[in-house]
C-alpha positions as CSV (number, residue, x, y, z in Angstrom):
1,M,21.3,-0.4,-1.7
2,A,17.7,-0.8,-3.0
3,E,15.6,2.3,-3.4
4,T,12.2,0.9,-2.6
5,T,10.8,-1.5,-0.1
6,L,9.9,-3.9,-3.0
7,A,13.4,-3.8,-4.4
8,T,14.8,-4.5,-0.9
9,I,12.6,-7.5,-0.5
10,D,13.6,-8.7,-3.9
11,E,17.3,-8.4,-3.0
12,L,16.8,-10.3,0.2
13,L,15.0,-13.1,-1.7
14,E,17.7,-13.2,-4.3
15,G,20.4,-13.4,-1.8
16,T,18.6,-16.2,0.0
17,L,18.0,-18.0,-3.3
18,D,21.8,-18.1,-3.8
19,D,22.3,-19.7,-0.4
20,V,19.8,-22.5,-0.7
21,D,20.3,-25.9,-2.2
22,D,16.8,-27.4,-1.6
23,P,14.9,-27.4,-5.0
24,D,11.5,-27.0,-3.2
25,I,12.7,-23.9,-1.3
26,R,14.3,-22.4,-4.5
27,Y,11.1,-22.9,-6.3
28,K,9.2,-21.1,-3.6
29,L,11.7,-18.3,-3.4
30,R,11.6,-17.8,-7.3
31,S,7.8,-17.8,-7.1
32,A,7.9,-15.1,-4.4
33,R,10.2,-13.0,-6.5
34,Q,7.8,-13.4,-9.5
35,L,4.9,-12.3,-7.3
36,L,6.9,-9.3,-6.2
37,Q,7.4,-8.4,-9.8
38,V,3.7,-8.4,-10.3
39,V,3.2,-6.1,-7.2
40,Q,5.8,-3.8,-8.7
41,Q,4.1,-3.7,-12.1
42,R,0.8,-2.8,-10.4
43,Q,2.5,-0.1,-8.3
44,D,4.0,1.3,-11.4
45,I,0.6,1.4,-13.2
46,M,-0.9,3.1,-10.1
47,D,1.9,5.7,-9.9
48,E,1.4,6.5,-13.6
49,A,-2.3,6.9,-13.2
50,I,-1.9,9.2,-10.3
51,E,0.7,11.3,-12.0
52,T,-1.7,11.6,-15.0
53,A,-4.7,12.5,-12.9
54,V,-3.0,14.9,-10.5
55,E,-1.6,18.0,-12.1
56,D,-0.4,19.9,-9.0
57,E,3.3,19.1,-8.5
58,E,3.0,19.9,-4.8
59,V,0.3,17.4,-4.3
60,L,2.3,14.8,-6.2
61,Q,5.4,15.5,-4.0
62,N,3.3,15.2,-0.8
63,L,2.0,11.8,-2.1
64,R,5.6,10.7,-2.7
65,D,6.7,11.9,0.7
66,L,3.9,10.0,2.3
67,G,4.8,6.8,0.5
68,Y,1.7,6.6,-1.7
69,T,3.7,6.8,-4.9
70,E,7.3,6.4,-5.9
């Protein structure tokens, strides 16, 4: 099972990609997965910046609990 929403979406797209024969649909699904990877990279960069800027572990844990960081 995926740990994050983005990972869950990627798994769903990947599963659908395996079930589709239409080349146009497969292209769109692959493109969607690539865009999802871009979003994940941006999220990772933001998480790293927050962890660098915030030194208080309790604040970081609160941000994680609220879904602002992973």
